[in-house]
Each structure stands twice: as structure tokens, then as C-alpha cells.
C-alpha positions as CSV (number, residue, x, y, z in Angstrom):
1,X,12.9,48.1,32.3
2,X,10.0,45.6,31.6
3,X,9.1,43.3,34.4
4,X,8.6,39.7,33.1
5,X,6.0,37.4,34.6
6,X,5.7,33.6,34.6
7,X,3.3,33.8,31.7
8,X,6.1,35.4,29.5
9,X,8.0,32.0,29.6
10,X,5.1,29.7,28.7
11,X,4.7,29.0,25.0
12,X,1.5,30.3,23.5
13,X,-1.1,27.9,22.4
14,X,-2.8,27.8,18.9
15,X,-5.8,29.9,20.2
16,X,-3.5,32.7,21.5
17,X,-1.3,32.6,18.3
18,X,-4.4,32.8,16.1
19,X,-5.7,35.7,18.1
20,X,-2.5,37.6,17.5
21,X,-2.5,36.8,13.8
22,X,-6.1,37.9,13.3
23,X,-5.5,41.0,15.3
24,X,-2.8,42.0,12.7
25,X,-5.5,41.8,10.0
26,X,-8.4,43.1,12.0
27,X,-6.9,45.3,14.8
28,X,-10.4,46.1,16.2
29,X,-11.7,42.6,16.2
30,X,-13.0,42.9,19.8
31,X,-14.9,46.1,18.9
32,X,-16.8,44.8,15.9
33,X,-20.2,46.3,16.1
34,X,-21.4,46.4,12.5
35,X,-23.3,43.5,11.1
36,X,-21.2,43.2,8.0
37,X,-17.8,44.6,7.0
38,X,-16.3,44.1,3.6
39,X,-12.5,44.5,3.6
40,X,-9.9,44.4,0.9
41,X,-6.7,43.5,2.5
42,X,-4.5,43.8,-0.6
43,X,-5.6,46.7,-2.9
44,X,-3.7,45.2,-5.9
45,X,-5.7,42.0,-5.7
46,X,-9.4,41.6,-6.4
47,X,-9.8,39.3,-3.4
48,X,-12.6,40.2,-1.1
49,X,-12.8,39.3,2.6
50,X,-15.9,39.7,4.7
51,X,-16.4,39.9,8.4
52,X,-19.8,39.5,9.8
53,X,-20.9,39.8,13.4
54,X,-23.0,36.8,14.4
55,X,-23.5,37.3,18.1
56,X,-21.8,38.8,21.1
57,X,-22.1,38.9,24.9
58,X,-19.8,39.9,27.8
59,X,-17.6,36.8,27.4
60,X,-17.2,36.2,23.7
61,X,-17.9,37.5,20.2
62,X,-18.9,35.2,17.3
63,X,-18.0,36.3,13.8
64,X,-17.9,34.9,10.3
65,X,-14.6,35.6,8.4
66,X,-14.8,34.7,4.7
67,X,-12.7,35.0,1.6
68,X,-14.8,35.4,-1.5
69,X,-14.0,34.0,-4.9
70,X,-15.7,34.5,-8.2
71,X,-17.2,31.3,-9.6
72,X,-19.6,31.2,-12.5
73,X,-20.2,34.9,-12.1
74,X,-21.1,34.5,-8.5
75,X,-19.2,35.5,-5.4
76,X,-19.0,32.5,-3.1
77,X,-17.3,32.3,0.3
78,X,-14.3,29.9,0.1
79,X,-13.2,29.4,2.8
80,X,-15.6,30.6,5.5
81,X,-14.8,30.4,9.2
82,X,-17.1,30.9,12.1
83,X,-14.9,32.2,14.9
84,X,-15.4,32.8,18.6
85,X,-13.1,35.4,20.1
86,X,-12.7,35.9,23.9
87,X,-11.5,39.5,24.2
88,X,-10.8,39.3,28.0
89,X,-8.3,36.4,27.6
90,X,-7.2,37.2,24.0
91,X,-7.9,33.9,22.3
92,X,-9.9,32.9,19.3
93,X,-11.2,29.5,18.2
94,X,-12.8,28.1,15.1
95,X,-16.3,26.8,15.7
96,X,-16.9,25.9,12.1
97,X,-15.0,25.7,8.8
98,X,-16.7,25.6,5.4
99,X,-15.3,25.4,1.9
100,X,-16.7,24.1,-1.4
101,X,-16.1,20.5,-0.2
102,X,-18.2,20.7,2.9
103,X,-18.6,21.8,6.5
104,X,-16.5,20.8,9.5
105,X,-17.5,21.6,13.1
106,X,-15.4,21.7,16.2
107,X,-18.3,20.8,18.4
108,X,-21.1,18.2,17.9
109,X,-24.7,19.3,18.2
110,X,-24.8,18.2,21.8
111,X,-21.8,20.5,22.5
112,X,-19.3,17.7,22.9
113,X,-15.9,18.6,21.4
114,X,-14.9,16.9,18.1
115,X,-11.2,16.9,19.0
116,X,-9.7,15.8,15.7
117,X,-11.7,18.4,13.7
118,X,-11.1,21.1,16.3
119,X,-7.3,20.7,16.1
120,X,-7.3,20.5,12.3
121,X,-9.4,23.6,11.6
122,X,-7.7,25.7,14.2
123,X,-4.3,24.9,12.8
124,X,-5.6,25.5,9.3
125,X,-6.9,29.0,10.4
126,X,-3.4,29.8,11.6
127,X,-1.8,28.8,8.3
128,X,-4.5,30.7,6.3
129,X,-4.0,33.8,8.4
130,X,-0.2,33.7,7.8
131,X,-0.8,33.6,4.1
132,X,-3.1,36.7,4.3
133,X,-0.5,38.5,6.4
134,X,2.2,37.8,3.9
């Protein structure tokens, strides 16, 4: 019989939910050690996804997670997320989101949070991951 804790009754936040979703796609996300990994999630499709290790330390790992599309005979990332995962607490957050229309950052250059953008791009990551999983 499983013993439940208080944490089992608290709803998960977007960072925990996104961590679970990306773990379905990249089960070893906390053990990424290669500089660049190209993955094809759906063999029937020609879609390419790329995971690139940007930095890591004992508290977090920064990665780039991109979907590549073919445009004018060039592969371009659209969208591209810069993600920070915290393996010890099993959460992930979007630091930066980029698509063909521009870049959105969750933090200003002076490290202050840009709350509207942070909420928007983290929710978008969740929806985008759900589409990939389906």
C-alpha cells in the first residue's frame, strides 16, 4: 500500500507539469551530457527536433529544444526554447522562446522577471509538448 504525503494533494504548477511532459519525450533529460542531440520523435514525419546542452551545474541544466522546419531549402529552428531544468526538484522553466516572429525572454537583462512573458511562454511550452506527445 502506497503511503500518501501532503504533497500528493497539492496541485502541480506549470513548471512541474512541463517537467513531466518533457520527461515523456526526453526520459533522460537530467542526464544530457552531449553537446547536441538530434531526435526524430515520429519516424513517419520528417520533422526534426534538436536538443543542445548549453550549460549545467549542480543546481540546474540549461538546454535548447528546437523543432526544425525546411524553409527556402534551409533548416531553421521554429520554435526554439531555451529551458532550465532543476533535476533535484523536478521542474523546468522557459528562459527564452524564439520563433520566426522574434524572441521573448522570461527575464530582463538585469535578471528581473518579466511576469507576463514568463507565464505566456511557459504555458505555450506545455501546449507544444502536449502536441508532440500526441
